[in-house]
C-alpha positions in Angstrom: 0.0 0.0 0.0 1.3 3.4 -1.0 0.0 6.4 1.0 0.0 9.8 -0.8 -0.2 13.0 1.4 -1.5 16.0 -0.5 -3.0 19.4 0.0 -6.6 19.1 -0.9 -7.2 22.8 -0.2 -4.9 23.8 -3.1 -7.1 23.9 -6.3 -4.2 22.8 -8.6 -3.1 20.0 -6.2 -6.7 18.8 -5.8 -7.3 18.7 -9.5 -4.2 16.7 -10.2 -4.8 14.2 -7.4 -8.4 13.8 -8.3 -7.3 12.9 -11.8 -4.8 10.3 -10.5 -7.5 8.9 -8.1 -9.7 8.1 -11.2 -6.9 5.9 -12.6 -5.6 4.3 -9.5 -6.7 1.2 -7.6 -7.0 0.3 -4.0 -3.2 0.0 -3.7 -2.9 3.8 -3.3 -4.4 5.6 -0.3 -5.0 9.4 -0.8 -4.7 11.5 2.4 -5.5 15.2 2.6 -3.0 16.9 4.9 -5.2 20.0 5.4 -5.5 20.5 9.2 -4.8 16.7 9.6 -2.8 16.1 12.7 -2.9 12.3 12.0 -1.0 13.0 8.8 1.6 14.9 10.7 2.0 12.0 13.2 2.1 9.3 10.5 4.8 11.2 8.4 6.6 12.8 11.3 6.4 16.0 9.3 5.2 19.5 10.4 2.0 21.0 8.9 4.2 23.4 7.0 6.3 20.6 5.6 3.2 18.7 4.4 1.8 21.8 2.8 5.2 22.7 1.1 5.7 19.4 -0.7 3.7 16.3 -1.5 4.7 13.2 0.5 4.4 9.5 -0.1 4.9 6.6 2.3 6.1 3.4 0.5 7.5 0.4 2.4 7.5 2.4 5.6 9.7 5.2 4.1 8.5 8.8 3.8 9.5 10.3 0.5 8.7 13.8 -0.6 8.9 16.1 -3.6 9.4 15.0 -7.2 10.3 11.5 -6.1 6.7 11.1 -4.8 5.5 11.6 -8.4 7.7 8.7 -9.5 6.1 6.5 -6.9 2.5 7.6 -7.9 3.3 7.1 -11.6 4.8 3.7 -10.9 1.6 2.6 -9.1 -0.8 3.8 -11.7 -0.6 1.7 -14.9 -1.8 4.5 -17.2 1.2 6.7 -16.0 3.8 4.0 -15.7 5.5 5.4 -18.9 6.2 8.7 -17.0 7.9 6.7 -14.2 10.1 5.0 -16.8 11.0 8.3 -18.5 11.6 10.4 -15.4 13.5 7.8 -13.3 16.4 8.4 -15.8 18.8 10.6 -13.8 19.1 13.7 -16.1 15.3 13.8 -16.7 14.6 13.3 -12.9 16.9 16.3 -12.2 14.8 18.4 -14.6 11.6 17.1 -13.0 12.9 17.9 -9.6 13.8 21.5 -10.6 10.4 22.0 -12.2 8.6 20.5 -9.2 10.5 22.6 -6.6 9.7 25.8 -8.5 6.0 24.9 -8.9 5.7 23.6 -5.3 7.2 26.9 -4.0 4.7 29.0 -5.8 1.8 26.8 -4.8 3.0 26.9 -1.2 3.2 30.7 -1.3 -0.3 30.8 -2.7 -1.6 28.5 0.0 0.5 29.8 2.9 -2.6 31.3 4.5 -3.5 27.8 5.6 -0.7 28.1 8.2 -2.5 31.1 9.7 -5.8 29.4 9.6 -4.4 26.6 11.7 -3.6 29.0 14.5 -7.1 30.5 14.5 
């Protein structure tokens, strides 16, 4: 079982994950991290860390960032070709750069959630 921790309150994140959900089977569990203390305990990550990057737990190991996409793609047959392409080191480096830039801007856009948590 793969567990995917994502920010459901982010419109872009939600749309992408909802798309993956349609094509995945019961081998992938989708967990919204928004105000989810259980997700923080399971991953040993802070709320800020969970909002900042997507996380996956596979074989008891917490993996974040672009590598989490590799795991998702590997576990969804329709997207297995992306796993095969982006696991190649130079292409993964490019994916990682793109992911970090996109994740940073999405985090800034959704940073208000950290303030909502304190309310």
